[in-house]
N, C-alpha and C positions, 0 to 999 in steps of 0.2 A: 242256401238259400233253397226256403221250401215255404211253396204257396204268397211268397214275396216278401217273407220274413225269416230273420235272419236267427238261424239257432246255432247249438255250441259244436263245434266241428269234430270235437272229441266222442269217436262214438262207444268209449267205455262207461261215457259218465249216459245214464239214464233219463237228463235234465229234459222235462217235455213243454217247456216252456221258452221262448227265444231270446236274445240276446240285445236287442236291437234298443233303440230311443222309445217307442211306442210301450214296449214292456217296462221301462225305468219310468214312462208316466203313468201306467196301471200301478205300479210297484208303489208310486209316488201316494198316491188317491188313498189304496191298499192302507199303509202305515195312519193317516190321517183315520181313514174308519177305525181300527184295532185299538189307537191310540184313546178315540173317543169312547169305546164299547168298555177299555179296560182302566181309565182315566188316568194312564199314566205310562212313564214308556220303561222304567222299573219298578217296579212290584220289591225283590227282595229287597230287606231292611241294613242295605248298606249305606253305611257313614260318608255321606258326599260331602261331610267337612274339612276329609282327613285327603292330603295330598294323594293320589295312589293313578292307575291305570283301570283301563276297561277295555275291553274287547267286543267287536261286532263281528260275527265270524258270517258270508254271507251277506256281505252286508249290502249289494247290490247298489241304488241309487248315492246311499252314503246318508238316505235322510234322517234318520234313528243317530247316526254319528253328529251331524251338524247340529241336530237339534240339542243333544246330551252336551257337546261341547259348549256351544252358546248360553244355555242355561248353567253350567259347571265348571266355572273358567280352570279351578282348580285343579281340573281333574284331567286325565289325559286319555282319549277318545281314538281307539285305532279300528278300521275298517279294512277287512279281507275279505275279498270275492275273485273267483275265478274269471270275473267279465269285468274291462276297467270303464263304467259305468258311472262308476262313482264321481266325484270333483276332482279334478286333477290341477287345477290353478285357487278357483278362490272357494276359500273355507277360513274355519278360526283358527287360533295357531294352535290350539290344542287339538284338531284335528288332524290324523295322520290316514293314509291311506295306500294301501301295496296289493299286488296282485298273486294268486298262488292258490291252487290246489286241495280244496280239506280234505280229500281223497289222498293225497301223499299220507307216506310213515308218519312225518310229523310236519304240523303247519309250524312256520318259521320263528317262533314266540318260544321265549325263556320258559321253564317251568316256574311254576309257582311266582306269576308277576303279574297276576289280574284280580283287583278286587271284584271284579265282578267280568264273568264269560257271557257274553247274549249270543244265541242263535234262533232263527225264527224263518220260516217261508221255506223250510229247504225238504221237505216232503217227497217232491217231485225231481229233486236232484238226488237223492240217496237211495240204492235200495236196500232192502230189507236188511243182509248181511253185514253193508258198509255202516250204517248204524249205530251199533256197539263200538266199534275201532274209534269213528268218528268223535262220540262224547266223550268217551274214554280219553282221547288225545287233549278234548277240549276243557276234562276235569283238571288235567294234568297242570294246565296252564293257571289253574285258579290256586289263589294263595290256601294254604292248608293254616292250621291253628282256629279256627272257626271265622276265621277273616274275610274268608271268600267265599263268593257263590255262582252260580250254574243257572241261567236261566233258558228255558229252552219255550218255543211258542210255534201253535201250527194251527190252519186251517183246518179242518174236517171235509173234504172233497165231496164225501154223501152228504147232501144236505136234506134235513130235517122234514116232516111233514110233505114229502113231495108229489104231485100229483102223477096222471097214470103216465104221460108224453115225458116228464121228466124224470119215472124209474127205466123207462126204456132206454133214456141218453143216459142215464148215470151209469146204467149197466153195460152201455157200449163203453165209458169212461171206464169203471171199474176192469173191464177187460185190458182195455190198453193198457193200464196199469199194471195187472200181473204180468201183460207182456215183458213189463221192462222191469219187474221184480220190483216193483214200487208198494211198499204195505200201506194201502190207503186207513187202515185202522189202527194205525200207530199213534197219532195225534190223540186218541182215548188212553194210552199207555203211556203220554211223557211223564207222570211221577214215578212209575215202575221204570224207564230207562233211567232216570238220575238214580233209584236207587242202587240198580245194578252196576253204575262204575263207582259207588261209594260215599253217594251224595248223602248227609244227614239232613233232623228237618226239613222234610221235601214237601211243599205244599202245592196243591194243584186246584187249580180256576178255572172256570169253561162260562164264556158269554154267549148268549144269543143273537144273532146280527139278523133281522127282518131282510126278505129279498124281494123289493118293489114296493110299489107305492102302498100297499098298507101299512108299510111302516114308516111311514112320515118321510121326512128330509134322507137320514140315515138308511130306510129301505131304499129311495132310491138311488144314493150314492154306493151302497153294495152292491144293487142289481149292476151299477155301470163299471165297475170292478170284474164282478163276473164276466159281464157281457164282452168285455176286452180278452177277459180269460182263455173264456170257452171259443170267441175267435182266433187266439192262436192260439189253441189246442187243434183247430179242425183238422188242419194238413195234416198234423201228429198222427189223430185218431185214425182219419183216412186211410192216410198209410198204414199204419197198424194193421188195419181193419183188412186190406187188402194180400198182406205179410203173413198175417195168421189163415189166411185162407189157405194160401199157397203151401203154411207150413203143414195144414193139414190135408196137402196132396190133391186140393181140389185143381181142376182145369183152371189155367189161368184166363183165358178166354169165357167161361162158364161164368167164377166165381167175380171177376171184373165187371160183367153185367148187372149181376147181383148186389154189388154192392153199393153203397151209400155214396148218391153223387154229392155233389157242391152246393148243386140247389136244393136238395134235399134232406141236406141236411140245416143248409136256411131257413129252408120251411117249417124243419123241425123245431130249431132253436126259438122262433117266434110265436110256435104255440108253447115252446115251454114256459118263458118270458110271459106271456098270457096267461094261465094258469096259476100262477105263483099267488095272484090275488085272492084268487079262492080258495084255494088250498091253505094261504097263509104261509107256506114256505120260507124257513130259515137257514140261516150254518149257524153252525156251532163253533167258536176259537177254542183254544186250549191252550192255557199259560200253564207252568209245571217250574220252578224255582227248589234248587236245594243249597247244602252248606258243605263246605269241605273242613272234615274235620283235621 
């Protein structure tokens, strides 16, 4: 527990966000906005009329799996996550959920068994060094012979066209990510990540989502998503700021007095949200998919 929120107890995980009900609700809203932005849950040209299996790795509350299982009754959908926030009782008969760690040497699925393996929103959950092995294992699970696809999607955490206060905040966020060995620039290289594990016919897409009233209803919804995310990051970032100062050898009493307080954070974030209309700040969301030969 940190700041009244529940976080992953495993200290080997870099994941910066909580694993509680509030986070499940935020992920639900984020799903709807991103689906609207891309126009679909599935982008690769898989044949949904052929019976088969689809895996969603890091499924969170299971919204993607539930929607897809309802829409495509002839396909079996499997959701896999380290936290059991997915539905445990009520779900379509072709939706299946299980718990496990994506950082294990192999996830518990048979090689070449899925027509599509889907993963998104794992940027804050994997270190830079972990990505190649994780994606290679996802690739292992994809059917070969040009019949299977791997799809990755990530939100760029560094907002575009930020105002001066937003830039100061993003610098603090960037330093926290670096401290956890998280590569915030990776979303822009998702296509290369797929090529590196052997995918062919790799395609990359990017959508821009406005933040705040200037972007209309979608802008307001996306601002709500980011507000909830930043509030969830608050205790982690503030703690990391203190840990970084101590690691640099600064006196705890002195650096503690200079650290950002909870009240200062709240005041800063109020200014961040207020300036977004002036600068027309927006997020970039990247999606890449590739085929297994």
